[in-house]
C-alpha positions as CSV (number, residue, x, y, z in Angstrom):
1,M,101.3,114.3,78.4
2,T,102.4,110.7,77.9
3,H,102.4,107.6,80.1
4,D,105.0,104.9,79.9
5,A,102.6,102.3,81.4
6,P,99.1,102.2,82.6
7,A,98.9,103.0,86.3
8,Y,95.1,102.3,86.7
9,G,92.6,99.8,85.5
10,L,94.8,97.1,86.9
11,W,92.0,95.1,88.6
12,S,94.1,92.0,88.9
13,L,96.5,94.0,91.2
14,V,93.5,95.3,93.2
15,I,92.4,91.7,93.8
16,L,95.9,90.4,94.4
17,N,97.0,93.1,96.9
18,S,93.7,93.1,98.7
19,A,93.8,89.3,99.1
20,V,97.4,89.3,100.2
21,F,97.0,91.9,102.9
22,L,93.7,90.5,104.1
23,M,95.0,87.0,104.4
24,F,98.1,88.3,106.1
25,A,96.0,90.2,108.7
26,F,93.5,87.2,109.0
27,S,96.3,84.8,109.8
28,F,97.4,87.1,112.7
29,F,94.0,88.1,114.0
30,K,91.9,84.9,113.4
31,P,88.5,86.4,114.2
32,Q,86.2,84.1,116.1
33,T,83.4,86.1,117.8
34,A,80.9,88.3,116.1
35,R,82.8,91.3,117.5
36,D,86.0,90.0,116.0
37,W,84.4,89.7,112.6
38,R,83.0,93.3,112.8
39,S,86.4,94.7,113.5
40,F,88.1,92.7,110.8
41,G,85.3,93.5,108.3
42,A,85.7,97.2,108.8
43,F,89.5,96.8,108.3
44,A,88.8,94.7,105.2
45,A,86.5,97.5,103.7
46,F,89.3,100.0,104.2
47,I,91.9,97.9,102.5
48,V,89.7,97.1,99.5
49,A,88.8,100.8,99.1
50,L,92.4,101.7,99.3
51,F,93.6,99.3,96.6
52,V,90.6,100.1,94.3
53,E,91.9,103.6,94.1
54,M,95.6,102.7,94.1
55,Y,95.3,100.4,91.1
56,G,91.7,100.4,89.8
57,F,90.0,103.8,89.5
58,P,91.6,106.9,91.0
59,L,88.4,108.5,92.3
60,T,90.3,111.0,94.5
61,I,92.6,112.1,91.7
62,Y,89.5,112.4,89.4
63,L,87.6,114.6,91.9
64,L,90.6,116.8,92.6
65,S,91.9,116.9,89.0
66,G,90.9,120.5,88.3
67,W,92.5,121.8,91.5
68,L,95.6,119.6,91.0
69,Q,96.1,120.7,87.4
70,T,95.9,124.3,88.4
71,R,98.2,124.0,91.4
72,Y,100.6,121.6,89.9
73,P,100.5,122.1,86.1
74,G,103.4,119.7,85.5
75,L,102.0,116.8,87.4
76,D,101.1,113.7,85.4
77,L,97.8,112.9,87.0
78,L,97.6,109.4,85.5
79,S,101.0,108.3,86.8
80,H,101.3,106.1,89.8
81,D,103.5,108.6,91.7
82,A,100.7,111.2,91.5
83,G,98.6,109.0,93.8
84,H,101.1,109.7,96.6
85,L,99.4,112.9,97.3
86,W,101.3,113.8,100.5
87,S,104.5,113.9,98.5
88,T,102.9,116.2,96.0
89,L,101.2,118.5,98.5
90,L,104.4,118.8,100.6
91,G,106.5,119.6,97.5
92,E,108.8,116.6,97.8
93,K,111.1,115.9,94.9
94,G,112.2,112.5,93.6
95,D,110.7,109.1,94.1
96,P,107.9,109.4,96.7
97,H,108.6,105.8,97.8
98,F,111.7,107.0,99.5
99,G,110.2,110.1,101.1
100,A,110.0,110.5,104.9
101,L,106.3,109.8,105.1
102,H,106.6,106.7,103.1
103,I,109.4,105.4,105.3
104,A,107.2,106.2,108.3
105,S,104.4,104.3,106.8
106,Y,106.6,101.2,106.5
107,I,107.5,101.5,110.2
108,L,103.8,101.7,111.1
109,L,102.8,98.8,108.9
110,G,105.6,96.6,110.1
111,G,105.0,97.5,113.7
112,G,101.2,97.1,113.3
113,F,101.4,93.6,111.9
114,W,104.0,92.6,114.5
115,L,101.8,93.9,117.3
116,L,98.7,92.1,115.8
117,S,100.6,88.8,115.6
118,S,102.1,89.1,119.1
119,A,98.8,90.1,120.7
120,W,96.9,87.2,119.1
121,H,99.3,84.6,120.4
122,V,98.8,85.9,124.0
123,L,95.1,86.2,123.6
124,Y,94.8,82.7,122.1
125,F,96.5,81.0,125.0
126,A,94.6,83.1,127.5
127,Q,91.3,82.1,126.0
128,R,92.2,78.4,125.9
129,T,93.1,78.5,129.6
130,A,90.1,80.8,130.6
131,R,92.5,83.4,131.9
132,L,92.8,87.2,131.5
133,A,95.4,88.2,128.9
134,T,98.0,90.2,130.8
135,T,101.4,89.3,129.2
136,G,103.3,90.4,126.1
137,P,101.7,93.4,124.5
138,Y,98.8,93.1,127.0
139,A,101.2,94.0,129.8
140,R,101.6,97.5,128.3
141,I,98.1,98.3,126.9
142,R,94.7,96.7,127.3
143,H,93.8,96.5,123.6
144,P,96.9,95.9,121.4
145,Q,95.0,94.3,118.6
146,Y,92.8,97.4,118.0
147,V,95.9,99.6,118.3
148,A,97.6,97.4,115.7
149,F,94.7,97.8,113.3
150,V,94.9,101.6,113.7
151,M,98.6,101.6,113.1
152,I,98.2,99.6,109.9
153,L,95.4,101.9,108.6
154,L,97.5,105.0,109.4
155,G,100.5,103.5,107.7
156,F,98.4,103.0,104.5
157,L,97.1,106.6,104.8
158,L,100.6,107.9,104.9
159,Q,101.4,106.0,101.7
160,W,98.3,106.7,99.6
161,P,95.6,109.0,101.0
162,T,92.2,109.0,99.4
163,L,89.0,110.9,100.2
164,L,87.2,107.7,101.0
165,T,89.8,106.2,103.3
166,L,90.4,109.6,105.0
167,L,86.7,109.7,105.7
168,M,86.7,106.0,106.9
169,F,89.7,106.4,109.2
170,P,88.1,108.4,112.1
171,I,85.0,106.3,111.8
172,L,87.0,103.1,112.2
173,V,89.0,104.6,115.1
174,L,85.8,105.5,116.9
175,M,84.4,102.0,116.2
176,Y,87.4,100.3,117.6
177,G,87.3,102.5,120.7
178,R,83.6,101.6,121.3
179,L,84.4,97.9,120.7
180,A,87.2,98.2,123.3
181,V,84.8,99.7,125.9
182,T,82.2,96.9,125.2
183,E,84.9,94.3,125.5
184,E,86.0,95.7,128.9
185,R,82.5,95.5,130.2
186,E,82.4,91.8,129.4
187,M,85.9,91.2,130.9
188,R,84.8,93.0,134.1
189,K,81.8,90.8,134.4
190,R,83.9,87.7,133.8
191,F,87.0,88.4,135.9
192,G,85.7,91.0,138.4
193,T,88.4,92.5,140.6
194,E,91.2,90.9,138.7
195,F,90.3,92.9,135.7
196,D,89.8,96.1,137.7
197,T,93.3,95.7,139.2
198,Y,94.8,95.0,135.7
199,A,92.9,98.0,134.2
200,A,94.1,100.3,136.9
201,A,97.7,99.4,136.2
202,T,97.5,99.2,132.4
203,P,96.5,102.0,130.0
204,R,93.8,101.3,127.4
205,F,95.6,102.3,124.2
206,F,98.8,104.3,124.8
207,P,101.6,102.6,126.8
208,A,102.8,104.5,129.9
209,L,106.4,105.6,130.0
210,G,108.7,103.5,132.1
211,D,108.1,99.9,133.2
212,R,104.5,100.2,134.3
213,G,102.6,97.1,133.5
214,W,100.6,94.2,134.9
215,A,103.0,91.5,133.9
216,S,106.0,91.0,131.7
C-alpha cells in the first residue's frame, strides 16, 4: 500500500488550523466573563483535539485499524480520506468532501459562525445599555451563542468523527445547557418580570414555528 503524500504528522497544519478557527470564533464571541471563558475554553479543547487527529496523529484510526482492515480491506488507512469515517461506514464512493454529510457540515459550520456573530452584536449593545437582549437571534431563542457553538461542533463531527470528540460532544452540550440555566437565573434576578415575560414567549434553544418571538 503506497501513499502519495503524508496525511499525518503535519503539526504545522494542526497549529495553523486550530489558530485560524479559534481566532475566528474568538472574534465573534469575545469572551468577557468567567462563564464566557469556560464555554470558549471547552470549545477550544474540542477544536484542538479534532485537528490533532485530522493532521497530527490519527488516534481513532489507530485504535480501529484492526476492525477497519478486516471490514474494508482495500482502505488506505493512512490516507486523508480514510479519516472521513462516516463516508467509509456509509459506503459512499468518490471524494468524501462532496458527500451529503460533508455538505451538511458546511451548512452547519457556516450557519453556526453566522449565528455566533449575529448574537454577539446584539448581546454587546444590550450589555452596554444595561438592557435585556431580545432582538435579532435573541428574538427567536434565548441562547443563540450556545446553539451556535453546538452547531459548529456538530458540523465538525460530520466532517471528521473521532472517538475523543464523539465523547466530548455530549459533555459539551450538557455543559452549555447548564451554563444557559445558570445564566437565566442571573438574568431573572437582574431583570425580574421583564425576563419572565421574555422567557415565556421565547424558547430556550429551538425556535418555535411561525413568528413567535419577543421582538424583531
